[in-house]
C-alpha positions as CSV (number, residue, x, y, z in Angstrom):
1,M,30.2,20.6,-18.2
2,S,29.4,17.3,-16.3
3,T,27.6,14.4,-17.3
4,A,23.9,14.6,-16.2
5,T,21.2,12.2,-16.0
6,L,21.3,10.5,-19.3
7,T,18.1,10.9,-21.5
8,P,17.7,8.6,-24.6
9,P,17.8,10.8,-28.0
10,V,14.0,10.5,-28.7
11,L,13.3,14.0,-27.6
12,A,11.8,14.8,-30.8
13,H,9.1,12.3,-30.5
14,D,7.9,13.3,-27.0
15,P,4.1,12.3,-27.2
16,K,3.1,15.0,-24.8
17,S,4.8,18.1,-26.6
18,G,3.3,20.4,-29.3
19,P,5.4,21.5,-32.2
20,L,5.8,25.0,-30.5
21,D,6.5,23.7,-27.0
22,Y,10.2,23.5,-27.9
23,L,12.8,23.4,-30.8
24,S,15.2,20.6,-31.5
25,A,17.4,19.8,-34.4
26,S,15.3,17.0,-35.4
27,R,12.2,19.3,-35.7
28,L,14.2,22.0,-37.4
29,K,15.8,19.8,-40.0
30,T,12.4,17.8,-40.8
31,F,10.7,21.4,-41.2
32,Q,13.6,22.4,-43.4
33,T,13.3,19.3,-45.6
34,C,9.7,18.9,-46.1
35,R,6.9,21.0,-44.3
36,L,4.2,18.2,-45.1
37,Q,6.5,15.5,-43.6
38,F,6.8,17.7,-40.5
39,F,3.1,17.8,-40.3
40,F,2.7,14.0,-40.4
41,R,5.4,13.4,-38.0
42,Y,4.9,16.2,-35.2
43,V,1.3,17.5,-35.7
44,E,-0.7,14.4,-36.8
45,R,1.8,12.0,-35.4
46,L,1.3,9.3,-37.9
47,P,2.6,5.9,-36.6
48,T,5.6,4.6,-38.4
49,A,7.7,1.6,-38.6
50,T,11.2,1.1,-37.5
51,S,13.3,0.6,-40.4
52,P,16.5,-1.8,-40.2
53,A,18.7,1.3,-40.9
54,L,17.2,3.0,-38.1
55,F,17.2,0.2,-35.5
56,V,20.8,-0.5,-36.4
57,G,21.7,3.3,-35.9
58,R,20.1,3.2,-32.3
59,I,22.0,0.1,-31.6
60,V,25.2,1.5,-32.5
61,H,24.7,4.8,-30.6
62,E,23.8,2.8,-27.5
63,V,26.9,0.7,-27.7
64,L,29.0,3.8,-28.2
65,R,27.2,5.4,-25.3
66,H,28.3,2.6,-23.0
67,W,31.6,2.8,-24.4
68,N,32.0,6.5,-23.5
69,L,30.4,6.0,-20.2
70,R,32.9,3.5,-19.2
71,R,35.7,6.0,-20.2
72,W,34.0,8.7,-18.1
73,R,34.0,6.4,-15.2
74,G,37.6,5.3,-15.6
75,E,36.6,1.8,-16.3
76,A,38.5,-0.6,-18.4
77,V,37.0,-0.8,-22.0
78,H,37.3,-4.1,-24.0
79,F,35.2,-5.5,-27.0
80,E,34.2,-8.3,-24.9
81,A,32.5,-6.0,-22.3
82,L,30.5,-4.2,-25.0
83,E,29.2,-7.4,-26.9
84,P,26.6,-8.2,-24.2
85,V,25.5,-4.6,-24.3
86,F,25.0,-5.0,-28.1
87,D,23.3,-8.5,-27.6
88,E,20.8,-7.0,-25.2
89,H,19.8,-4.2,-27.3
90,W,19.6,-6.2,-30.4
91,Q,17.0,-8.4,-28.7
92,D,15.0,-5.5,-27.5
93,Q,13.2,-5.0,-30.9
94,P,10.0,-3.0,-31.2
95,G,6.8,-4.9,-30.4
96,D,5.4,-4.4,-34.0
97,G,8.6,-6.1,-35.3
98,I,11.0,-5.1,-38.0
99,D,10.9,-6.1,-41.8
100,W,14.3,-7.6,-42.0
101,N,13.5,-9.2,-45.4
102,G,15.2,-12.3,-44.2
103,K,18.5,-10.3,-43.8
104,E,18.5,-9.9,-39.8
105,D,21.6,-12.2,-39.3
106,E,23.3,-10.3,-41.9
107,Q,22.5,-6.8,-40.6
108,R,23.6,-7.8,-37.1
109,E,26.8,-8.7,-38.4
110,K,27.4,-5.5,-40.3
111,A,26.3,-3.7,-37.3
112,W,29.0,-5.4,-34.9
113,A,31.6,-5.3,-37.6
114,M,30.9,-1.4,-37.8
115,L,31.4,-1.1,-34.0
116,T,34.6,-3.2,-33.7
117,H,36.1,-1.2,-36.5
118,Y,35.2,2.0,-35.1
119,L,36.6,1.0,-31.7
120,A,39.8,-0.2,-33.2
121,Q,40.3,2.9,-35.5
122,T,38.7,5.7,-33.4
123,P,40.8,8.8,-33.0
124,I,39.7,9.1,-29.4
125,P,42.3,7.8,-26.9
126,V,40.9,5.3,-24.8
127,D,42.1,7.2,-21.5
128,E,40.8,10.3,-22.4
129,K,37.9,11.1,-20.2
130,P,34.8,12.8,-21.8
131,E,33.4,16.0,-20.6
132,A,29.8,14.8,-21.2
133,V,28.2,11.8,-22.6
134,E,24.7,11.9,-24.2
135,V,23.5,14.7,-22.0
136,M,20.3,16.7,-22.2
137,V,20.8,20.5,-22.6
138,E,18.3,23.3,-22.9
139,R,18.5,27.1,-24.1
140,D,16.0,29.6,-23.3
141,F,14.9,32.0,-26.3
142,E,12.1,33.8,-24.6
143,A,13.7,37.1,-25.3
144,A,13.7,36.3,-28.9
145,G,10.1,35.4,-28.9
146,L,11.0,31.7,-29.7
147,P,10.3,28.3,-27.8
148,P,13.3,26.7,-25.9
149,L,16.0,24.8,-28.0
150,K,16.4,21.3,-26.5
151,G,18.9,18.6,-27.6
152,V,21.1,15.6,-26.6
153,I,24.6,15.8,-27.3
154,D,26.3,12.4,-28.1
155,L,29.6,13.2,-26.7
156,V,31.8,16.2,-25.6
157,R,35.6,15.4,-25.8
158,R,38.3,16.9,-23.6
159,G,38.8,20.4,-24.3
160,G,35.1,21.1,-25.4
161,R,35.0,19.0,-29.0
162,I,31.5,18.2,-29.7
163,V,31.2,14.7,-31.4
164,D,28.0,13.3,-33.2
165,F,28.0,9.8,-34.3
166,K,26.4,8.9,-37.6
167,T,25.8,5.4,-39.4
168,T,25.6,5.5,-43.1
169,A,25.8,3.2,-46.3
170,R,28.2,5.1,-48.0
171,S,31.3,7.2,-47.3
172,P,30.2,10.9,-47.0
173,D,31.7,13.8,-48.9
174,P,33.3,16.1,-46.2
175,R,31.8,19.5,-47.7
176,Q,28.4,18.0,-48.2
177,A,28.4,16.3,-44.5
178,A,29.3,19.8,-43.1
179,H,26.6,21.2,-45.0
180,L,24.0,18.6,-44.4
181,N,24.6,18.5,-40.7
182,E,25.1,22.2,-40.0
183,V,21.8,22.7,-38.4
184,Q,22.1,20.0,-35.9
185,L,25.9,21.0,-35.1
186,S,24.9,24.6,-34.7
187,C,22.3,23.5,-32.3
188,Y,24.7,21.5,-30.3
189,A,27.2,24.4,-30.3
190,V,24.5,26.9,-29.1
191,L,23.5,24.4,-26.4
192,Y,27.3,23.7,-25.2
193,R,27.8,27.3,-24.9
194,E,24.7,27.9,-22.7
195,A,25.7,25.0,-20.4
196,T,29.5,26.0,-20.1
197,G,29.6,29.7,-20.8
198,H,32.2,29.3,-23.5
199,P,32.6,28.3,-27.0
200,E,33.3,24.9,-28.1
201,S,36.7,24.1,-29.4
202,G,35.6,22.5,-32.4
203,L,33.1,19.9,-33.9
204,E,33.4,16.3,-35.2
205,L,31.3,14.1,-37.3
206,H,32.1,10.3,-36.9
207,H,30.6,8.4,-39.6
208,L,30.5,4.6,-39.2
209,V,30.1,3.2,-42.7
210,K,28.2,0.2,-43.5
211,T,30.1,-0.9,-46.5
212,K,31.4,-4.7,-47.1
213,Q,34.5,-3.6,-45.3
214,P,33.5,-1.2,-42.7
215,K,35.0,2.3,-42.8
216,L,35.2,5.2,-40.4
217,V,35.3,8.7,-41.8
218,V,35.9,11.6,-39.3
219,T,35.0,15.1,-40.4
220,P,36.6,17.8,-38.0
221,L,35.0,21.1,-38.2
222,S,35.7,24.6,-36.7
223,P,33.4,26.1,-34.0
224,M,30.2,27.5,-34.9
225,T,30.7,30.9,-36.8
226,P,28.5,34.0,-36.3
227,D,27.2,33.4,-39.9
228,Q,26.1,29.8,-38.9
229,G,24.5,31.1,-35.8
230,R,22.5,33.9,-37.7
231,R,21.3,31.1,-40.0
232,L,20.1,28.9,-37.2
233,M,18.2,31.9,-35.7
234,A,16.8,32.5,-39.2
235,L,15.6,28.8,-39.6
236,M,14.2,28.9,-36.0
237,E,12.0,32.1,-36.8
238,S,10.8,30.6,-40.0
239,Y,9.7,27.5,-38.2
240,V,7.7,29.3,-35.6
241,Q,6.1,31.4,-38.5
242,G,5.4,28.4,-40.4
243,V,3.9,26.2,-37.7
244,E,1.8,29.5,-36.4
245,A,0.5,30.1,-40.0
246,E,0.0,25.9,-40.5
247,D,2.0,26.4,-43.5
248,Y,2.6,22.7,-44.3
249,V,3.2,22.2,-47.9
250,P,5.3,19.4,-49.4
251,S,8.8,19.5,-50.8
252,P,9.3,16.6,-53.3
253,G,12.9,15.5,-53.9
254,L,15.3,12.6,-53.6
255,H,14.2,12.3,-49.7
256,C,10.8,11.1,-50.8
257,G,12.4,7.6,-51.6
258,Y,12.9,6.9,-48.0
259,C,10.2,9.0,-46.3
260,D,7.9,7.2,-44.2
261,F,4.9,9.4,-45.5
262,F,5.1,8.6,-49.1
263,E,1.4,7.4,-49.3
264,P,-0.1,10.0,-47.1
265,C,1.7,12.7,-49.0
266,R,0.3,11.3,-52.3
267,A,-3.2,11.5,-50.8
268,W,-2.6,15.0,-49.5
269,K,-5.6,17.2,-50.8
270,G,-3.9,20.6,-50.2
271,G,-4.9,21.5,-46.7
272,A,-3.2,21.0,-43.1
273,A,-5.9,18.5,-42.0
């Protein structure tokens, strides 16, 4: 598997695609979390503001992408070389602005602190050349009567270990992290196997934790199991059936506290439109 043309991980927000044009981990996870949230995001396409947490996550991913690309090219990697990348992307904020609540400088310091801590503590050797860096992969499911599955994999380490980077405000529990990210990691495993013709050697979650003193929590996981593959297929089938039936009902829960569509949900009258 070689590094192909890099595609920013905004696949799920492609404005030209309908919800049945393709499947993705983001679409499946949103549908699994709340079908009405899915409707507002992917069918109605209601506009949303960029939150500080989302923006910081994007910046972290962008800097780590450059770090991994430099290693893939065999170039020297230093903090000093990555700081201009961080500065450039931080200045490139969305046109409608971000509500920093007067804490932009604080958030900027935390973001850079997370990155420097990660680069100092990462288990990935600096001279380890990646197999792939943020590459787009697609798997056809026409034989199963399903749309194709598409995804952008953050990093594939030497030997076929798939890595996904996360930013979070608190340290994750390993079992919960594995459970909550199973859909995404299973999608990546399916896509990796499609691209290479052989299974991944393992999966890794790298959580960069935004505490006062930054932390790095690495959760190593085994390759996708047959049961996980079957669960993913069942979810994809449920997704297609639900979208075709326009079955968009809310699923109230803790996630409502940070949902972009809280007010539209409160105004929902019980129909799809």
